[in-house]
Every structure is written in structure tokens, then in C-alpha cells.
Backbone as numpy.savetxt, mean C-alpha at the origin, in Angstrom:
# Nx Ny Nz CAx CAy CAz Cx Cy Cz
9.49 15.87 13.18 9.51 14.57 12.55 8.27 13.78 13.00
7.62 13.17 12.05 6.40 12.41 12.33 6.78 10.99 12.72
6.31 10.57 13.87 6.53 9.19 14.29 5.46 8.31 13.65
5.90 7.24 13.06 4.97 6.34 12.38 4.53 5.25 13.35
3.24 5.08 13.45 2.66 4.02 14.26 2.51 2.80 13.36
3.55 1.95 13.37 3.55 0.81 12.46 2.47 -0.21 12.80
2.06 -0.25 14.05 0.96 -1.15 14.42 -0.31 -0.74 13.69
-0.59 0.57 13.67 -1.78 1.06 12.96 -1.68 0.78 11.47
-0.48 0.94 10.90 -0.29 0.71 9.47 -0.52 -0.76 9.13
0.08 -1.65 9.91 -0.05 -3.08 9.61 -1.49 -3.56 9.83
-2.13 -3.09 10.91 -3.53 -3.49 11.14 -4.42 -2.96 10.01
-4.22 -1.71 9.61 -4.99 -1.15 8.50 -4.76 -1.91 7.21
-3.50 -2.30 6.95 -3.18 -3.08 5.75 -3.89 -4.43 5.79
-3.83 -5.11 6.94 -4.45 -6.43 7.05 -5.97 -6.36 6.94
-6.58 -5.34 7.53 -8.03 -5.16 7.40 -8.40 -4.93 5.93
-7.64 -4.06 5.26 -7.90 -3.81 3.85 -7.70 -5.04 2.99
-6.68 -5.84 3.33 -6.41 -7.06 2.58 -7.54 -8.07 2.74
-8.01 -8.25 3.96 -9.10 -9.20 4.21 -10.37 -8.75 3.49
-10.69 -7.47 3.57 -11.89 -6.97 2.90 -11.75 -7.09 1.39
-10.57 -6.83 0.87 -10.36 -6.96 -0.57 -10.47 -8.41 -1.02
-9.97 -9.33 -0.21 -10.08 -10.75 -0.57 -11.53 -11.22 -0.52
-12.26 -10.79 0.51 -13.68 -11.13 0.59 -14.44 -10.44 -0.54
-13.98 -9.24 -0.89 -14.64 -8.45 -1.93 -14.39 -8.93 -3.33
-13.68 -10.04 -3.50 -13.49 -10.58 -4.85 -14.80 -10.96 -5.50
-15.82 -11.20 -4.69 -17.15 -11.52 -5.23 -17.78 -10.28 -5.86
-17.43 -9.09 -5.36 -17.90 -7.82 -5.91 -16.68 -7.06 -6.42
-16.22 -7.31 -7.63 -14.92 -6.86 -8.09 -14.57 -5.39 -7.83
-15.37 -4.46 -8.24 -14.98 -3.05 -8.08 -15.23 -2.56 -6.67
-16.41 -2.83 -6.16 -16.79 -2.33 -4.85 -15.91 -2.94 -3.76
-15.60 -4.22 -3.86 -14.79 -4.89 -2.86 -13.38 -4.34 -2.78
-12.76 -4.06 -3.91 -11.39 -3.57 -3.91 -11.31 -2.14 -3.39
-12.22 -1.30 -3.84 -12.23 0.08 -3.36 -12.59 0.12 -1.88
-13.56 -0.70 -1.48 -13.97 -0.75 -0.08 -12.84 -1.21 0.82
-12.04 -2.16 0.37 -10.91 -2.62 1.16 -9.90 -1.52 1.41
-9.60 -0.74 0.38 -8.66 0.37 0.54 -9.21 1.45 1.45
-10.49 1.74 1.29 -11.10 2.79 2.12 -11.17 2.37 3.58
-11.64 1.17 3.84 -11.78 0.73 5.23 -10.40 0.54 5.87
-9.46 -0.04 5.14 -8.11 -0.22 5.68 -7.44 1.10 6.00
-7.58 2.08 5.12 -7.01 3.41 5.38 -7.68 4.09 6.55
-9.00 3.93 6.64 -9.73 4.52 7.77 -9.26 3.92 9.08
-9.12 2.61 9.13 -8.68 1.94 10.35 -7.27 2.41 10.74
-6.38 2.50 9.77 -5.01 2.96 10.07 -5.02 4.39 10.58
-5.79 5.26 9.95 -5.87 6.65 10.39 -6.51 6.78 11.76
-7.53 5.98 12.01 -8.22 6.05 13.29 -7.30 5.56 14.41
-6.60 4.45 14.18 -5.70 3.92 15.20 -4.52 4.86 15.46
-4.05 5.53 14.42 -2.92 6.46 14.59 -3.37 7.75 15.26
-4.58 8.21 14.93 -5.11 9.45 15.51 -4.27 10.65 15.11
-4.47 11.76 15.81 -3.62 12.92 15.60 -4.08 13.90 14.55
-5.24 13.76 14.01 -5.75 14.74 13.06 -5.67 14.29 11.62
-5.98 15.25 10.74 -6.07 14.96 9.30 -4.74 14.49 8.71
-3.69 15.24 8.98 -2.39 14.93 8.36 -1.82 13.60 8.80
-1.83 13.36 10.08 -1.30 12.10 10.60 -2.16 10.92 10.13
-3.47 11.10 10.14 -4.35 10.03 9.67 -4.15 9.74 8.19
-4.00 10.81 7.39 -3.77 10.62 5.95 -2.46 9.91 5.69
-1.43 10.26 6.43 -0.12 9.64 6.25 -0.18 8.14 6.56
-0.82 7.80 7.67 -0.92 6.40 8.05 -1.85 5.63 7.10
-2.91 6.27 6.62 -3.76 5.63 5.63 -3.02 5.37 4.33
-2.19 6.34 3.91 -1.39 6.17 2.69 -0.40 5.03 2.85
0.24 4.96 4.01 1.20 3.87 4.24 0.50 2.52 4.26
-0.66 2.44 4.89 -1.40 1.18 4.94 -1.85 0.76 3.55
-2.34 1.71 2.76 -2.78 1.39 1.41 -1.63 1.10 0.47
-0.50 1.78 0.66 0.64 1.59 -0.22 1.51 0.40 0.14
1.30 -0.17 1.32 2.13 -1.30 1.74 1.96 -2.49 0.81
0.75 -2.76 0.38 0.52 -3.86 -0.56 1.22 -3.62 -1.88
1.15 -2.39 -2.39 1.83 -2.06 -3.63 3.33 -2.18 -3.50
3.86 -1.79 -2.34 5.30 -1.89 -2.12 5.75 -3.35 -2.06
4.98 -4.18 -1.36 5.33 -5.61 -1.30 5.26 -6.25 -2.68
4.24 -5.88 -3.45 4.13 -6.38 -4.82 5.32 -5.91 -5.66
5.75 -4.67 -5.45 6.89 -4.14 -6.19 8.17 -4.89 -5.85
8.35 -5.25 -4.59 9.54 -6.01 -4.20 9.53 -7.38 -4.85
8.39 -8.06 -4.83 8.31 -9.38 -5.47 8.54 -9.27 -6.98
7.98 -8.24 -7.60 8.19 -8.04 -9.04 9.66 -7.75 -9.34
10.30 -6.98 -8.47 11.71 -6.64 -8.65 12.58 -7.90 -8.59
12.36 -8.71 -7.57 13.15 -9.93 -7.42 12.89 -10.88 -8.59
11.62 -11.07 -8.93 11.29 -11.97 -10.03 11.84 -11.50 -11.36
11.67 -10.22 -11.67 12.16 -9.69 -12.95 13.68 -9.70 -12.99
14.32 -9.43 -11.88 15.78 -9.44 -11.85 16.32 -10.84 -12.06
15.72 -11.82 -11.39 16.18 -13.21 -11.57 15.91 -13.70 -12.99
14.75 -13.35 -13.53 14.44 -13.74 -14.91 15.38 -13.05 -15.89
15.61 -11.76 -15.68 16.53 -11.04 -16.56 17.95 -11.55 -16.47
18.35 -11.93 -15.28 19.69 -12.48 -15.08 19.81 -13.85 -15.76
18.74 -14.65 -15.69 18.77 -15.97 -16.30 18.77 -15.88 -17.82
18.02 -14.94 -18.37 17.92 -14.82 -19.83 19.12 -14.09 -20.40
19.47 -12.97 -19.78 20.51 -12.10 -20.31 21.91 -12.49 -19.88
22.02 -13.11 -18.73 23.29 -13.49 -18.12 24.23 -12.30 -17.97
23.65 -11.13 -17.67 24.46 -9.95 -17.41 23.75 -9.11 -16.34
24.41 -8.05 -15.94 23.88 -7.18 -14.89 22.70 -6.35 -15.42
22.52 -6.28 -16.72 21.42 -5.51 -17.29 20.06 -6.03 -16.83
19.97 -7.31 -16.54 18.72 -7.88 -16.03 18.34 -7.29 -14.68
19.35 -6.97 -13.86 19.08 -6.36 -12.56 18.53 -4.95 -12.73
19.02 -4.23 -13.71 18.54 -2.86 -13.95 17.09 -2.85 -14.42
16.72 -3.81 -15.23 15.33 -3.91 -15.66 14.42 -4.19 -14.49
14.87 -5.03 -13.58 14.08 -5.31 -12.38 13.94 -4.08 -11.50
14.98 -3.27 -11.41 14.91 -2.05 -10.60 13.95 -1.05 -11.22
13.94 -0.95 -12.55 13.00 -0.05 -13.21 11.56 -0.49 -13.00
11.33 -1.79 -13.05 9.99 -2.31 -12.80 9.57 -2.04 -11.36
10.51 -2.15 -10.42 10.23 -1.85 -9.02 9.74 -0.41 -8.86
10.43 0.54 -9.49 10.05 1.94 -9.38 8.65 2.20 -9.95
8.35 1.60 -11.07 7.03 1.80 -11.69 5.93 1.21 -10.82
6.12 -0.01 -10.33 5.09 -0.65 -9.53 4.92 0.06 -8.18
6.03 0.49 -7.57 5.94 1.21 -6.29 5.20 2.54 -6.47
5.48 3.25 -7.57 4.78 4.51 -7.84 3.29 4.28 -8.04
2.95 3.27 -8.82 1.53 2.96 -9.04 0.84 2.53 -7.75
1.57 1.79 -6.90 1.00 1.38 -5.62 0.66 2.58 -4.75
1.54 3.57 -4.71 1.26 4.78 -3.93 0.15 5.61 -4.57
0.12 5.66 -5.88 -0.92 6.41 -6.57 -2.29 5.80 -6.30
-2.37 4.50 -6.32 -3.64 3.83 -6.09 -4.03 3.80 -4.61
-3.12 4.22 -3.73 -3.41 4.25 -2.30 -3.94 5.61 -1.85
-4.19 6.50 -2.79 -4.68 7.83 -2.40 -6.07 7.77 -1.76
-6.89 6.80 -2.16 -8.19 6.65 -1.49 -8.01 6.23 -0.04
-7.00 5.43 0.23 -6.71 5.04 1.61 -6.24 6.24 2.43
-5.49 7.13 1.80 -5.04 8.33 2.50 -6.21 9.24 2.85
-7.14 9.36 1.93 -8.34 10.19 2.20 -9.15 9.60 3.34
-9.35 8.29 3.32 -10.09 7.64 4.40 -9.31 7.71 5.70
-7.98 7.63 5.64 -7.16 7.76 6.84 -7.26 9.13 7.45
-7.36 10.16 6.60 -7.52 11.52 7.11 -8.84 11.66 7.87
-9.87 11.05 7.35 -11.17 11.08 8.04 -11.09 10.33 9.36
-10.45 9.15 9.35 -10.29 8.38 10.58 -9.47 9.12 11.62
-8.39 9.79 11.19 -7.55 10.54 12.11 -8.28 11.74 12.69
-9.12 12.37 11.87 -9.88 13.53 12.36 -10.95 13.09 13.35
-11.57 11.96 13.12 -12.59 11.47 14.05 -11.96 11.11 15.39
-10.79 10.52 15.35 -10.12 10.07 16.59 -9.63 11.24 17.43
-9.20 12.32 16.80 -8.61 13.43 17.58 -9.64 14.37 18.16
């Protein structure tokens, strides 16, 4: 069983978030750079080789997508409940959560690659 170094994941996420926010001036380069640097930092702090670094980079990169998915789920569920006044609104919110969470992990693959490099350098 792989132990997750949550400190490395959170620090990598925060580094990526700060770089992405600063990178708003350079739309494409800033966003990709934030994911790469954040994943690298998470992988480097976690250490342990390619696999462990990639896992921690993926978690750091996917954390933002997961948080966005939770907010979308709550918002869509409340909106669906207010409009529909039935439990069907909650199901729509859950479906939106799954789609956004999947896309968040898919878009975090660059962070996993950078995390693998960081983990390999550290070990």
C-alpha cells in the first residue's frame, strides 16, 4: 500500500495554483507551467522514484479539479433542487461531479509526468 504524503500534495497544489494565478498574464504557458511546476514540487517532496512521484504529482494536479467538482456538485444539486423540487436535481449534480472530476484527473496528467521526474530526481 502506498502511503500518501499529503504535505507534498498540498504544497504542490498551492505552488501550482500560485503559478497559474500569476500566469493569467500568459494564458496558455502560465496554466501549463503551473501544473508542471506544481506536479514537480509534489513529486520531489514525496520522493521515492518515478511511480511515487507520478502519483503525488497526479494528486496535486487533480486536487484543483476535485475541489471544482465538489463546488459544481453542490451548486448544481441546490439549483436542481430549487428548480425541480425533487430528488432528480441531486442526481444531475452527482453526474456533473463525475464528469468534472474525470476531466480534472485527465488534465492533471502533465502534473503526473512532472511529478515522476521530480520523484526520480529526489531518489
